[in-house]
C-alpha positions as CSV (number, residue, x, y, z in Angstrom):
1,V,-13.5,-27.6,-15.8
2,D,-11.5,-24.4,-15.6
3,N,-11.8,-22.3,-18.8
4,T,-9.6,-19.5,-17.7
5,P,-6.9,-19.0,-20.4
6,K,-3.3,-19.2,-19.1
7,T,-1.4,-18.4,-22.3
8,V,-1.7,-15.9,-25.1
9,K,-2.7,-18.7,-27.6
10,Q,-5.5,-19.8,-25.3
11,V,-6.8,-16.2,-25.1
12,E,-6.7,-15.9,-28.9
13,R,-8.5,-19.2,-29.3
14,Q,-11.2,-18.2,-26.9
15,Q,-11.6,-14.9,-28.7
16,T,-12.1,-16.5,-32.1
17,A,-14.6,-19.0,-30.7
18,L,-16.6,-16.2,-29.2
19,K,-16.6,-14.3,-32.5
20,R,-17.8,-17.3,-34.4
21,R,-20.6,-17.9,-31.9
22,Q,-21.7,-14.2,-32.1
23,H,-21.8,-14.4,-35.9
24,K,-23.8,-17.6,-35.9
25,L,-26.5,-16.1,-33.6
26,N,-26.7,-13.0,-35.8
27,R,-27.5,-10.7,-32.9
28,L,-27.9,-7.0,-33.5
29,S,-25.9,-6.1,-30.4
30,T,-22.7,-7.9,-31.5
31,S,-20.7,-4.7,-32.0
32,P,-20.4,-3.6,-28.4
33,T,-20.0,-7.1,-27.2
34,I,-17.2,-7.9,-29.6
35,S,-15.4,-4.6,-28.9
36,R,-15.5,-5.3,-25.2
37,M,-14.4,-8.8,-25.8
38,L,-11.5,-7.5,-27.9
39,K,-10.5,-5.1,-25.1
40,L,-10.6,-7.9,-22.6
41,A,-8.6,-10.2,-24.8
42,K,-6.0,-7.5,-25.4
43,T,-5.8,-6.8,-21.6
44,A,-5.4,-10.5,-20.8
45,T,-2.7,-10.8,-23.5
46,R,-0.7,-7.9,-22.0
47,A,-1.1,-9.2,-18.5
48,L,0.2,-12.6,-19.5
49,Q,3.2,-11.1,-21.4
50,K,4.0,-9.0,-18.3
51,V,3.9,-12.1,-16.1
52,E,6.3,-13.8,-18.4
53,L,8.7,-10.8,-18.4
54,M,8.5,-10.5,-14.6
55,A,9.2,-14.3,-14.3
56,T,12.4,-14.0,-16.3
57,E,13.5,-10.9,-14.4
58,L,12.8,-12.7,-11.1
59,A,14.9,-15.7,-12.3
60,K,17.8,-13.4,-13.2
61,A,17.5,-11.5,-9.9
62,R,17.6,-14.8,-8.0
63,A,20.6,-16.0,-9.9
64,T,22.4,-12.7,-9.2
65,S,21.5,-12.9,-5.6
66,A,22.7,-16.5,-5.3
67,K,26.1,-15.4,-6.8
68,I,26.4,-12.5,-4.4
69,T,25.5,-14.7,-1.4
70,K,28.0,-17.3,-2.5
71,K,30.7,-14.7,-2.9
72,R,29.9,-13.2,0.5
73,N,30.1,-16.6,2.2
74,T,33.5,-17.5,0.8
75,K,36.0,-17.4,3.6
76,V,39.7,-16.7,3.1
77,K,42.0,-18.7,5.3
78,Y,45.5,-17.4,6.2
79,L,48.5,-19.0,7.7
80,T,48.9,-17.0,10.9
81,Q,52.2,-17.5,12.8
82,R,54.4,-14.9,14.4
83,E,57.7,-16.4,13.5
84,S,59.0,-16.8,9.9
85,L,58.7,-20.1,8.1
86,T,60.9,-21.7,5.6
87,I,59.4,-22.6,2.2
88,G,59.3,-26.3,3.0
89,E,57.5,-25.6,6.4
90,A,55.0,-23.3,4.7
91,I,54.2,-25.9,2.0
92,K,53.7,-28.6,4.7
93,A,51.5,-26.3,6.8
94,S,49.5,-25.4,3.7
95,V,49.0,-29.1,2.8
96,A,48.0,-29.9,6.4
97,L,45.5,-27.0,6.4
98,Q,44.0,-28.1,3.1
99,E,43.6,-31.7,4.3
100,R,42.0,-30.5,7.5
101,S,39.6,-28.2,5.7
102,G,38.8,-30.9,3.2
103,A,38.0,-33.4,6.0
104,T,35.8,-30.8,7.8
105,E,33.9,-30.0,4.6
106,S,33.1,-33.6,3.9
107,G,32.0,-34.1,7.5
108,T,34.3,-36.9,8.4
109,G,37.0,-35.0,10.3
110,N,37.1,-34.1,13.9
111,A,38.4,-30.6,13.4
112,T,37.4,-28.0,15.9
113,P,37.4,-24.4,15.0
114,K,40.2,-22.4,16.6
115,A,40.4,-18.7,17.2
116,S,42.9,-17.2,14.8
117,T,45.8,-15.3,16.2
118,A,46.1,-11.7,15.0
119,A,49.1,-10.9,12.8
120,V,51.4,-8.2,14.0
121,R,51.0,-5.1,11.8
122,H,54.1,-3.7,10.2
123,C,55.3,-1.3,7.6
124,S,55.1,-2.8,4.1
125,A,58.0,-0.7,2.9
126,C,60.7,-1.5,5.6
127,G,59.0,-4.2,7.7
128,S,59.2,-2.3,11.0
129,P,56.2,-3.0,13.4
130,E,56.5,0.6,14.8
131,H,54.7,2.3,12.0
132,N,52.8,1.7,8.7
133,R,53.7,2.6,5.1
134,R,51.9,5.9,5.2
135,T,54.1,7.2,8.0
136,C,57.3,5.4,7.1
137,P,60.4,7.6,7.5
138,V,62.4,5.6,4.9
139,L,59.9,6.6,2.2
140,K,59.8,10.2,3.4
141,E,63.5,10.5,3.0
142,T,63.5,9.6,-0.7
């Protein structure tokens, strides 16, 4: 039978039981024994409280780590085509992409991963592919 206390209440219970036993035996050397026992009980209580605090901190850290990992693993999917789309075509393409990704996630689809085509970089101010917004001559004129 394992008599090692695992909680603060068990430490206190053991402490009071030892005190009663010492008083019943009426030993003359009870004072050093009891003081050492009190120190041991106090140390055990502190250790158990620190273990509880560390367990809660570890649980919080694991939850935070799981959130960060989930956020890092989220992938953004873009519609990549070089020619302009009408609104109707864009909606159809979006629906098709969502259906395809839904089927792939559930594991029933036969979708194969395709290499994405790189979008042509262009100026966000005037739309020219020859420069970017920082070097745009249209913005420098104004």
